[in-house]
N, C-alpha and C positions, 0 to 999 in steps of 0.2 A: 501255140504262141511261143516264140523262141525264148530261151532263157537269157536274161540280161548278161551283157559282157562283163566278165569279172574285173577287167582292168578299168572299165568305166566306173564300177563301184569303188575301185581303189582311189579314183580321183576325189573321193570324198575327203581325202586328206587336205585338199586345198580349199575346202569350204570356208567361206567367210560369212559373217552375220551382217554384213553391211550392204545396203541398197539392193539393187536389182540382182546382183550376183547371188545373194542369199535366197531371194525368191526363186531364182532360176534353179539353183541346186535343191531347194526344198521341193520344187515341182518335180525335178528329176528323181528325188527320193520317193516322193509320193507315187510317181508313175511306176517305179521299179517295185515298190511294196505292193501296189494294186495288181501288177502283172503276176508276181509270185503268188499273191493270195489267190488270184483267179485260177492259176494252174493247180495249186494244192487243193482248193475246194472242188475243182472240176474233176480231177483225177483221183484224189486220195481221201475224199470225205464221204463216208457212207450216207450221212444225212444232209450233205451239202453245206454244213456249217462248222462241224468239229472235225479236225484232222489230226492224226498222230504225227504227221510230217508237216512242220510249220517253220520253214527257213526264214519267214518274214520277221520273226522275233529277233533272230540273230542279226538280220540286216538293220533293224531299228536300233538295237542296243549298240551295234558297231558304229552306226552313224552318229548317235549322241556322244559316244565316248571320243570319237575323232573330231567331230565338228562342234560339239557343245550341245547343251540342253535345249537351245533355241530350235533345233531341228525336230523337236517333238511336234511341231505343227505339221511338218511334212509326213511324220508317222501317222498322225491322226487322219489327215486327208487321204493318204494312201490306203489305210485300213478301212476307212468308211467307203471309199470308192470300190475297193476290192469286194467287200461284203455286199455293197449295193448291186454290183455287177453279178454276184453270185445269187441274186434273188432275194436278199434280206430286205425288209421294209426299211425305210430311211431311219425311223426311230431306233429300231433294233441295231441297225448298222452303226449308228452313232454311239450307242451304248457299248457295243463290242469294240469300236474303234477307241473309245475312251479307255476301256480296260487295257487294250494293247499299248496305248500311249503311256498309261500309268505304269504298266509293266516295264517299258523301256526307261522311264524316268527313275523308277525305284532301283533298277539295276544300276543306272548311272550314279545315283546318290550313294548306294552301297559301296560301289567300287571307288568312289572318290571320298568316302567318308569312313564309316566303321570298318569296312573290309578293304581298306586301301591297299592297293598293289601296283606293280609295274605293268602298265598296259601293253608293253612290248612282249610280255610273257616270256621273260628270260629265265625265270625260276619256276620250279615245280609249284612252289607255294602260290605264285601269281595265278597259275592255271587253276589250282584248287579253289582259290578265292573266286574266280570267275564262275566255276561250277556251282559253289554255294550261292552266289548271287543269282545265278540263273534259276536254281531251284527255289529260292525264296520269291523272286519277282514274278516267275511263271504262275505261282499260286494266285497272285493278285488278278492277273488277266483271266485265269481259269474261273475263279470264283465269280467275278463280275459278269464274264461272258455267259456262263451257264445259268446264272441267276437271271440274266436278261432274257435267255431263251425261254425259260419257264414262265416268266412274267408276260412275255410276248405271246405265249401259247404255241410256240414253235416245238417245244419239247415238254414232256411230262415230267413230274417229280420223280417218277419211278426210274427214269433214265438219267437223273441228275448226277449220281455218283460215277457212273460210267463215263458220262460226257466230261465231268470235271477231271477225271484221271486222263482221259485221251487228250483233252485240251492241254493239261499241265505237261503231258509227255511231249506233245508236239512243240510247244513253246520252249520248253526246257531244252529239247534236242536242237532246236534252231539256234539258240544262244550258245550251246556248247560247241556246235559245229561251225556255224557261219561267223559268229563274232571273232573267234580266234583267227579265222582266215583273214578277215578284214584288218585286225590289229597287227598281225605278223606280216602279211603280204604288202602292206602299205610301204614297207621297206624291202625292195626286191633283193634277191640273193645274188649280188654281183660276183661273189667268189666262185660261183658255178661256171663262170665264163673263163676261169683260168685254164691255160693249156694243160692237157692231160686229163681233165675231168669230164670232157664231153662224152667219151665212150662209156664211162660208168653211168653218166646221167642217162644216155640213151638206153643202155642195158636195164637199169633199174626201173625207169618209168615206163619203157617200151614193154618189157615183160610184164610189169604190173598191169598195163592197159590190156594186153592180150589175155592175161589171166582173168582180168575182170570181165572181158567180153565173153570168155568161155563160161565163167561162173555165173554171171548176172544176166547175159543175153543169149545164152544157149549155144554159142559156138562150141564146136567139138563136143556135142552132147555126150558122147561116149566116155569123155574124160571127167565130166563133172559128177559130183555126188556130195553127200553131207560132209564127208570127211575133208574133201578138197576145200570146203568153205573156210576152214581154219588156216589153210595155207596162205591166205591173204595176209595173215599176221606176219609171215616172213618178209613180205615187202614192206610192211610198216616198220619192222625191226631194221631192215636194210636201210630204208630211207631215214629213219630216226638216228641211227648211228652214223651214217655218212653224210646226210644232207640236213639234219636237224629239223627244226620246227617247220621250215618251209617245205621240206620233202614230205614229211608226214601229212601236213595239211593238204598238199597237192594230191597225193595218192588218195586221201580221204575224199576230196572233192570228186575225183575220177570215180571212185568206187560208189559214192552216193549217187552221182549222175547215172552210172551204169545200172545201179539197182533200181532207181526210179523209172528208167526206161524199160527195164525188165518187168516192172510191175505194171507199167502202162500197156506193154505188148503181151503180158501174161506169158513170159518166157523166163528161162533162167532159174536161179536158186529160189527167189522169192515169188516169181510169177507163177510157178507150177504148184505153189502151196495152196491150201484151202483159203478161201476168201477171208475168213475171219482171222486167220493166223498170219496172213501176209504181212500186214502193217506192223503188228506187234513184234513179230520175229525181226523184221527189218529194223525196227526201233532199237531193240536190245543189241542186235548185231552191230549196228552203226555206232551206238554209244560205247560198246565194249572196244571196237576198233579205235575210235577217236581217243578215248581215255588212255588205253594201253599205249597207243602210238605216241601221243603227246607226252605222257609220263616218261616213256623210254627216251624220247628225244630230249627232253628237258634234263633228265638225270644225266644223260651222255654229255649234254652241253656244260652242265655244272662240273662234272668230272673233268672235262677237257679244260674248262676255265681254271679250275683248281690246279691241274697239272701245269698249265702254262704259267700261272702265277708262281708256282713253286720253282719252275725252271728259271724264270726271270729272277726270283729271289736268290737262287743259288748262284746265278751268274754274277749278280750284284755283290753277293757276299764274298765270292771268290776274288772278284776284282778289288774289293775293299781289303780282303785278306792280304792280297799280294802287294797292293800299292799303299796300304796304310802306313803312316809314319810311326804308329804305335806298334810295339811288339805284340804278336798274337801267336797263341800256341794251343795245341790240343794235347791233353795229357790223359793217361789212364788214371784210374783212381789211386794207383800205387805211386803216381808221380812221374812215370816214364813219359818222355816226350815222344809224341807220335808225329805231329805236324808243327811247323814253325814258319813264320813269314820272314822275309829278308830283314825287316827292321829288327826283329828279335835276334837273328843271327848276327847282324852287325853289332848289336848292343852287347852281346855276351862273347863275341869273338870266335864262336864255334862255327864249323860247317854243319849242314843238316844231318849228314851221316854221323858226325861226332856227337851231335846233340841227341840223336836217337838212342845213343848208348848211355845217356845220363838221365838222371831224375832231378826234379827241382830240389830235392833234399840236398843233392851234391852241389847245387849252385848257391845254396843258402847257408850262411854262417850258423854255427850251433846256437849262438845267443838268441836267435829268432825261433827256436824250437817251440816255446810255449805259445807264441803268437800263431805259429803254423797249426798247432793242435787246435787252438781256439777257432781259427778260420775254417779248418776242416769240419769241426763240429757244427759250425754255423752253416756250412755247405750241406751237410747231411740233414740238418734240421729244416732249412729254408730253401734249399736248391741253389743258393748263390753264396758268394762271399765277397768281402771287401766292401768299399775300397780300404786297403791298408797299405802301410809303407814298410819296406824292409830294404835289405841289401842283397845284391847278387855278386858272386865272385866270377869275375871274367876269366877267360882262358889264360890271360897273361898274369893273373893273380890279383889285379887291382879290383877294388870294390866300387860298385856303383849303387846309387840309391834309386829304387824303383817303386812305383805305385801300382798296385795290382787290383784287378776286378775280375770276377769269374762267375760262371754258371755251370750247373750240371745238365748235361743233355744225354739223350738216349740215341745212339746211332742206329742206322739201318740194320746192322747186324744184331741189335738188341742189347749191346753192351753200353754201359754208362761211361761217359767221358767228361772231362773238365775243359771248357773253353775259357781261356784267360786272355786279358789284355794287359800288357806290361809297358809302363811309361818310364823312360829314363829321366829322372828329375834331379840328377846329381848337381848340375850347375844351379838349378833353381834352389835346391836345398842349401847349397853353399852360400849363394847370395841371400837366401832368407835367413840363414844363421848369422851372417855378418850384419844384415840389416837388423835383425832382432837384437843383437848385442848393442848395436848403436842406439836403437830405439829404447832399449832397456836402460842404457846409461842416461840418455836424454830424459826419459820418463822419471828416472830416479832423481835427477836434478830438478826437474820441473815440479814433481809431486812434493818435494821437500822444501820448495821455496815458499815463503809465507805470503807471497803475493800472487795474484791470479795472472796467468799468462796464457794467451790464446793466439793461435795462428789462423788467419783468415785468408781466403783466396781473393782473386781479383774482383769477385762479386760481393765480397763482404761476408761470405758464408764461413762459419767456423769449421776448420778441419782438424783441429787438435787443441787441446786445453789441458790444464792441470787440475789437481784436486782442489787447490785454493781457489781457482777460478769458479769451479762448480759450487763451492761452498758459498762464494759471493753471489752466485746465481740462484741461491736458496735450494740447491740440490737438483735444479732442473736439468734435463738433458740438453746439451748445448750443441753437440756436434751435428752439423748438417743444417743449422739454421743461421739466420743473419745474426751478426755480432750484437745487434741491438734488439733482437727478436725475443730474447728472454725476459725482457722488461716491459711492464705495462706502460711505463712512462719515466721520463727522466727530466730533471730540472737543473739549471745552472745555479751557481752560488748566489745570483741576484734573484732567484725565484722564477726566472722565465723558463718556459718549456723548451727543451732542446729538440729541434727537428731531426728527422732521420739523416738528412744530408749534412747536419752539423756534428753528427757523431764522429769522434776522434778517428776511428778505423775508416769511416767513409772519407774523411778529409785526407787521410794518409794515402788511401788508394786512388782517389780521383785527382787530388791535387799534389800528391807527393809531399804533403805537409808533415813535418814532425811535431807532434803534439806532446807536451810535457806537463803532467800533474795538474790537469784541470779538475777542479773539485766540482762534482755534480751529485744531486740526490736522485736515486732511483727507486722505483717501486717494482718489486719482483713479482713473478706470476703467482706466488703464494700469498701475495698481499703485504708482505713485509717491505719495509722501507730501509734503505741504507744510504750512507754517504761514502763515495769512493773518490780516490784520486785516479784519474783516467789519462793514460798515455798511449801513444801509437807511433810506430816507426814503419815507413813503407819498405817492402821487400822488392828488390829489382833483379832481373836476370842479367846475362852477360851483355845484352844489348841495351841495358838500363830501362827496359820496360817494366813497369810496375806489375808484379805478379801477385801481390797480396800485402799483408801487413802483420806486424807483431803488435798485439794490444796488451798492455800491462795495467792491471787494476789493483789498487790497494784499498782494502776496506778500512776506513777510518771512522766507522759508525760509532764504535765504543769510545774512541777518543773524543769525538764530537759530542756524544751523549754525556760524557763526564764533564766536558767543559760547560755544556748547556745545564747539566744537573747542578754544578757548582754555582752557576749564575742564578738558576732557579732557586736553589737552596738559600742563596743570599737574599733574593727577593722575598721568598717566603719568610725567612728569618726576620727580615726588617719590617715586612708588611703584615704579618700574621696577626689575627685578632687574639690568638692564644698566646699567653705569656710563656716565654722560653728562657731557661736558665741552664748554663753549662758549668759543671763543677769538675775539678781535677780528681786524681786518684785519692787525694787526702780530703775530699769533700769540701774543697774551698772554691767559692764561686769565681769563675774567671770570665764569664760573659753573660749578658742579658740582652733581650731585644726590647724595642720601644714599648710593646704591649706589656711587658713586665712592669715597666715604670708607670704605664697608664693604670694598670690594675692594682698595683701595690703602693704606689707613691714613691718607691725607692728609686733613685737614679743610679747610674753606673758608679758614680763616685761614692754613693752611700753603701753600696752592697758588694762590689767587687773586692775580693780578698778576704771575705768573711764567710762564716759557716751559715748555711741556710737555716739553722735552728734559731736564729735571731728573730725569726717570724713566728715561732711556735707560741701557742696559747695554752692556758690551763684547761680549755675545753677538751683537749686531748690528753688522756692520762698516759703515764710512762709505758704502760703495758701495750698500748697501741703502737707507739714508736718502736718498741722492741720487736713486735710482731712484723711491722713493716720492714725494718732493717734486716731481720732474719730472712725474709723472702727475697729482698734485693741482693743480699750476699749469696743466697743460694741459687736463685734463677737469673739474676741480672736485671730483673724488672719488677715493677709493682704498679698497680692501678687501683684507684679507689678515691673515696671522698675524705677530705681532711679540713679541719678548722685551722686557719692561720690568722695572722693579724697584719693589717696595713701599717704603713709608716705612722699614720695618725693614731694608731692603737685600736682602731675599730676591728672587731672580729669579722672574719668573712669565711664563707664556705667555698671550697674550691674542689674541682674535679681534677685530680693529679695523675699523670703517667710518668713513671721513671724508667728509663732504659740505660743500659750500660754498654759502652764501647770497650772491647778488650783488645789488648795487644796481642801479637802473634803467640807470645809465651803464655797467654791466658790470664795475665794480670790485668787489673783495671787501668784503663787509659782515660776515659771520661765518663761522666754521668750527665745525661740530658734529662731535664725535667720540663714537661709541658703541662700547663694547667690553664683553667678558665674559671671565672667567678660564677658560682651557682647559688649565691645567697638568695637572691630574689626567686630563683626557681625553687629552692627548698621551701622558701616561705609559701610560694604558690601551691606547691605539692602538698604542704602541710594543710593549707586551707582547703584544697580539693578533697584531701583524705578526710578531714573533719566534717566537710559538708556531706560526704558520702557515707560517713559512719556515725554521725552524732546529730541529734535533733537540734535544729537552730534555735528553737524557742527555749528549751530547758537546759541545753548543754548535755543532756544524758545521751548514752548510746541509743541509736535508732534501731528500727526493726532489723536492718541488715547486720549491724554489729551485734545485736542481741542473738540472732541466729548463729552467727559465727562463733560467739562465745559459748552458746548453748551446746553446739557441736563439740567444741573443745572440752567442755565439762563432761559430756557423754563419753568421749574417748578417754579422758583421764580416769573417769569412774570405771569404765570397762577394764582399763589397763591395771589400775591399782585395786580393783575389786572393792571400791568404796562407794559412797552414796552422796547425792546432793539433792537440794530442795528447790523447787521452783514455785514462786508466788506470783499469782496473776491478780492484779488490782483493777477495779473499775469504780470510778467516782459515782456516788449516788446523787442523782438530781443535779448533776453538773449542767445539763442542758437548761434547766430552769434559771440557773445563775447566769449562764452565758446569754440566754435570750432576754432576761429581764434587766440585767446590768450592763449588757454590751459585750461584744467580742474582745475588746481590749481588756476588760476586767476579767474575762474568762482566761485570756492568755496570762494575765498576772496571777490568776489563781493557780494555773498549771505550773508556772515558775515556782510559786511558794510551795506547792505540794512536792515538787521535785526536790527542793532544798530540805524540806522536812524528812522526805524518804532517805536522802543521802546521810542525814544525821542519825537515822535509826540503824544503818547497816554497818558492817565491818569493812575494812579495806579490801578483803578478799572477795567481797560480794559485789555483784553487779546490778546496778539499778538502771533500767532502760524504759524509754517511752515507746510504745508500739504505734501510737497514733491516737488522736482524739484525747479521750480521758482514760486510756488504758495504759497501765504501767506493769512492769514485771521486775521481779527481784530474783537473781540467781544466787543462792547461798553457796559460796565456794567452801573449800575445806571439807571437813567430815560433817556434812549436814545431817541433822536428825529431826525427828518429829517434834521433840521437845523444844529445841532451839527455834524451829520454824514457828511453832505456836507462840513462843515468847516474842519472836520478832513481829508476828502478825498483830499481837496485842499492843506491842509498842507502836506500830504504825497506826492502828485504830485510835489509840490515845493521842498520838501526835496530830492526827487530822481532826480530832474532836475539838481542838482549841479553835475558836472562831478566827476566821481569816479577815484581816483589815484590808479592804480593797477600795482605795479611792474615797475614803471617808465612810464607806458602808461596811457593815459586818456581814459576813457570809458563813453560814454553817454547812459544812460539807462532810459527808461520811464516805466510807468505801466498803465495797464487798470484795472479799479476798478468797481466791481459790488456791489451794495448796496441793502439790503433788510431790512425792518422794521418788527419786530414781535410785536403784532400779526396781523399786516396788511397782512403779508404773513405768514400763519400758516402751521403746518404740523410736520412731524418728523424731526429729524436732518438731515437725508439724503435729505428729500424734501427741507428744507431750504437751504442746501448747493447747491443743484441742481439749485434752483432759483437764488441764488447769482451767481453761475457759468454762468447761462444764461445772467444775467445782465452784467457780466464782458465780455462775448463774444460779446455782443451787443456794448459795449464800444469800444472793439477792432475793431469791424467791422466799427465803425464810424470814425476810423482813428487813434485810439490808443492815449495814453497819455491823457486820460480823464476818467471820471467816469460816471456811468449810474445807476439810480435807477430801480429796477425790475418793470416791467409792465406786466400785463397779456398777452399783445401781444407778449411779448418775449416768453412766454410759448407756445402760438400758433405757433410762428415761429420755436421753438424747435420741436414741434410736427410735423410741416410741414417738417422740415429737416429729422426727423425720418421716416416720410411717404415716402419722396423722397428716402431715403436710402433703404428702403424695396423695393420700386418699381424699383429702378435702377438695381437690381439683375436680373430682367426679361426684362428690356428694350431692351438689345441687342438681346436677343433670339426672342423677339416679333417684331423686326425690327422697334422699335420706334426711334432709333437713325439714323441720316443721316449726311453726310459730305457735307459742302458748301465751296465754294472757293471765296476768295476776291483777286482781282488783285493787283499786285505790279508793279507800272509804273516806267519806267526809265525817270526821270525828264528832262534829256537833250534831249531825242528824242521823248518822249511821247509814246513809245512803251510799250505794256504789255509783259514782259519777265519772270515774276514770278507770283506766287499766293500762298496764305496762306490757308492751309486746316484747317477748323474749324468745330467742331462737334455741332450739334443741337439736341435737345431732344423734340420730339413732344409727349407730355404725353396724353394718351387717355382721361383723365378727366380734367387735369389741363391746357391742351393746351401746348404752347411753354414755356419750362422752360429755364431760362437764364443759360448760362454756368457758370457765376459767382456764380450761386446758387447750381448747381449740381457738378461742377468740384471739389470744396473743399470736398464735401461729397464722391465723388469717390476716392479722395486721402486718406480721413480718413478711408474708408472701404477697400481700396486696389483694388477696381474695376478699378482704373485708368489704371492699368497694362493691363487688358483685353481690356478696351475701347481704350486705346492708341495704342495697337497692331492692333486693328481693323481699327482705323483711318489711321495708317500707310499703312496697306494693301490696303485700298481704294484709298489712295493718290498715291501709286507706280503704281497701275493699271491705274489710271487716267493719270499720267504723261507719262507712256508708250504710252497710246493712243494719247495724244497731241503731244508728240515727234514724233511719227510715222506719224501723219496726218497733223500737223500744224507747229510746231517749233521744230527743232532737238535739240536746246539748252535750252528748257523751263525747269524751276525749280519749284518745289512745296516745300513750307516750312511746316514742321510738328512739332507741339509742343511736347516735351518729358518731362514729369513730373519728378522731383527728385525721386519720388517713383519708377518710372520705372528704373531709373539708379541704385538705391539701391537694386533692386530685384536681389537676387543671386541664385534664384531657377531654372533660365534658362528654364521657361516653354515654351518660344517661341524662334525660331531661331534668331540669331543676324541680325540686319537690313542690314549690308553689304552682308550677305549670301542671304537674300531674294532678294536684288537688283541683285545680281549675277545670281540667278536662272531665273529672268526675263529678263536678258540680258541688264540691265540698268547700266550705269556708276554711280559712287558715286556722281558726280556733279549734277545728276538729282534731288537730295534731299538735302534740307537745314534743319538741326536740330535746332530748336529754344529751348533755355534753359533760365532759369531765373538766376538772380545774386546769389540767395541763394545756388544754386548748386555749384558755384565756391568756396564757403566757406567750402564745404565738403572736408576733407583731407583723405578720404578713398582711398586706393590704388586701390580698385576694380573700382571706378568711373574713376580714372585716366587712368586705362587700357582701359575702354570703349571709352574714348576720343582719345586715341592713335589708337584704332582700327578704329574709324571713320576717323581720319586723314589719316591713311594708305590706307583706301578704297576709299579715294577721297571725302567723305561726308564733306560738309561745315557746319559751326556752326554759328548760329546767336544768340547774346545776347539780350534777350527781356527786355523791360521796363528799359532800361539803364537810370541811373540818380535817380532812386527811392530808391536804396539800398545803399550798400557800395561803389559801383562804384570804386573799387580798380584797379588802373592801373597795379599793380603786377599780378593780375589774368588774365587780358587781355594778358599780355605778356606770362604768364605761359601756358595758354591753347590755344594760337594761334587762336584767334576768327577771323572769316571772316567778319561778319556783326555786326554792332551795330544798335539797333532799339531804336530810341529816343521815350520815352514814350509819350503818347498822352497828358498827363498832361502839357507838355511843349509846345506842338503844338496847344492845344485848344484855347489858348488866345494869340497866336503869332501875334505881330504887329511889325511895323518898329521901334517903340520907346520902346518896352517892354523889361523887363529883361529877358523874355524867349528867345528873339532873341539872346541876348548875350550868354546865356547858350547853345543854339543850335549851334551858331557859334563855341563856344569853343569845343563842343563835336565833331563837324564835323572836325575842324582843327586837334584836338588831334587824331581822328580816322585815318584821312588821313596820318598824320605823322607816325602812327604805321602800315600803310598799310591795314587798315580796312575800308570797305565801310559802308555807313550809310543809313539806311531806316528810314524815318520818318513816325510815326503812327498817325492816327487820323486827316489827312488832310481832311478838310471839306469845305474849300473856295478856290476860285481861288487866292485870295491874299496870303494865306498861301502857296499855291503851288508855287507862283512866288518868294516869299521871300526865300523859301527853295532852289529853283533852283538857285537863285542869290548867296546864301551862299555856293553853291557847294555840296549841298546834292545829293546823288546818286539816291535814289529811294524814291517814296512816296506811302502811302497806306492809304485809308480812303474813307469816303462816297462821297467825291468830285469825285472820279473816279467810285466807285460802292460799294454798300453793298455786303456782302457775298451772293452768289447765287449757285443754283444747277448747275451741270456740263453742262447740255444741255443748260441752260440759259447762262452760261459763254461762251459757244461756239458761241451762237447766237449773243452775244454782242461783243465778241473780236476775232471772227474767222478770219476776214479780216486782222487784225494785225498780226495774225499768218501766213496767207497766203503771206502776203507781205514779211514776213522774209524768206519764203522759196524760 
């Protein structure tokens, strides 16, 4: 099958991807590919599938690079058709065709992307890039094709590596040989057709063809041999140096064609080799020829291009050198002239021969020697000098001003030279000097004018201005912008915004109008506002055409502000709500404003010409005025509060400011006083201060003021190493008075107590009310214990006198705690706490007494705190228990009642007295929970004893006032609990204290009514120790009175206690109330009580409180006897 015509392949340059032409060319590509593939597989493939020679890859890559990636379809069809014709199954042929197509596409993308190069292969780099792309993309086809062969069963895995290598070699060689031919020969070498080149063309390529026939096809067998095979490189060198890429590729195609024919006919260099070595040697030989040949051709082309470029550059430079209007010269490093152009010779007035005998030092005046040295140093450091300016001395002795630039170069002889350009700027310099002088003169005049002057062109753009103008523009750069562009806005004197076309400069330019002193307000770019007088005068050329304008601005902002300030000052002076007074240097009033008359009552006729001291009052002592005038004379100003008087004589407080206006020589010119009335404000401030620091009821210092003064006393004592005493008072039974007589009576009582306390103390002492019925006294000065004790005794005596309160007499005592600082040290809170502890100790000792603080009190307080904490868990941990003390019927001796009492067995402290923990329980509110628990234990016990011993047995249960006051109803009412257990109300006696009877709360009254309705009986405990009011006994329908043990403890036949007990018993019986005597400890007491008619007795004579089981063992027979 004939090899496809090369020039038909070159027609791929004209491929188009449009319509039928594209399909036709794709078909031609597929046909050419299939034919080449059939030839290679038929003649040069040992296994009919893999060939070391595969020009098809080069054809495919070249087609895609020339025509575009769309021709991949033709590649695929041709590859599939070629492999199918060679005997491959359709599927295998498609897989191989896919690999061949991917190979071409990968090469296409590499050369148009990451490995981008010139497809015309004009540089060595372009060819090397093509080789790299061929090596990479050939691997894709080889890998896919060999894998397909194995998977199709055509080849075994044992031959995979060999097939992969041969496949890669064939595809890579095809792209390295054929693709360059297509890319380069698509542009034919028309220069070969020039006259005189045909003989060389015939000789080079004719001899190369003959040598190839001999070497590869066996012609002239006796001349061929292994050594002669390398002679082919001579023709590659010849063609590469003389005919470039086209010549090398042409000889390469001839050699490859001849070699392939020799392989087919088994003749020549490769045809006579062993079968296994033929194709491999041919591959390496061909690759070597192509790479060396093209490399040489490309290097030769690059050198020729560089030489041609250099020659053109030299020609251009020479032309520039000869024709340049600038002087140009080449000097040696010592300054000798070697070359010079005509412009320089004309400039200096020397001929070239004359100039060659001189150095530039001889043309340069001596005054420029330092500059020359500096420029030579710059030349040595950087390789260039200039531009710089100096003078040359001409041949005729005249001097010219020149501007020089130069570089250091190395000549072909290896020597260093200086190439310089010299420009004659004498006339320019003279004109520039003249212009500079004129400009300097004009600039001096403009910059020293106090008004802004700008010159604008015909477009209104500023081309020049002075410093005053820039200052008016708030320092903004104005040259090059519109004359109105430096302002954010401007307004006329009437307040209307001025449009751009109404700007004075614009009017002068557009209409030739002369504008004189228009007042406008402007806002500068920095936000400042100014008032200017704006003027503009049009500029005209010789033909009277307007070429611009001169704009004159005068900043009158300060003048206008002063005018407005004076107007404003006058308005403020006349309309200010503050009084103003102006006095001269002799302090004589010369002016006042209306507010002065309004505030003081003095008119201008009353006050002008007089000294301000006519308004002074005795409320300010002379020392105050001396200090005030001393400050005014020193600083020129004073500010503060002062008392003056009005014309009516009424005193008034004023907030006064005095300022002095001085003359240039520093003497006083005027004094200006401004003031306003603060009389009402001071009164309000005083009221607020008193409300914040004094108790509104008693007028005494409150808690805040107390803390402040206590802090002051601590600081004074610490500083002076002295002592002071603090007394803490709490009124005894104040709550009873407050609740029984009313809160208004209680308030009157507190006021009376405060007055009596103030009468007891010294002026240096401080009496304060902390709140409620708590008072404190801080003994100032050198406080000591003896004086504190005396004062405490005086207070107790003063309070012992009955208080007359609205027709009633009230007896009130106090408990006083005393501490001495620094014996008791600490913060104000700590001191108050210690005093409070001492007061509570006095109250615990029986009230109406005083107590000095002792560290043991602190320990007691800590114990109370510890007990309060532990009491929260006592009930849950079963530390509490209920014991029962019998109540004996004195007439019969029978045990018919018992009182339920709670005991606390503390795990660390042992048995804690009820008198110690019951108050704590009441303070913390735990008494509610504990009381309910005791009640529940008691009702369960009374149910047991009623069912098993005595059906009428009663148990008394104490109920705290805290329990009565609890409105949260956390627990069921006692009558309800009795009803659930099936017990009658008479089974429980509720014991209350006298203090509860004083409560006037309707809620408590309702509870008493509920008890009465349910049949519960009520016993009044500790009768005789409190108010013992008969009215309350009647009101609450008490069932039992319990005589307090304090009356029974010392009961004898002749004692006063016997009389009291008889009176209580008789009174109770008259009211239908039975009596229980507490604290019976002897037989004699029991007999006396029985003789007086007392109903029941309770005390240690009968039994101490015991556990239920012990109670049953002691008194069970008495119960049985009753059943």
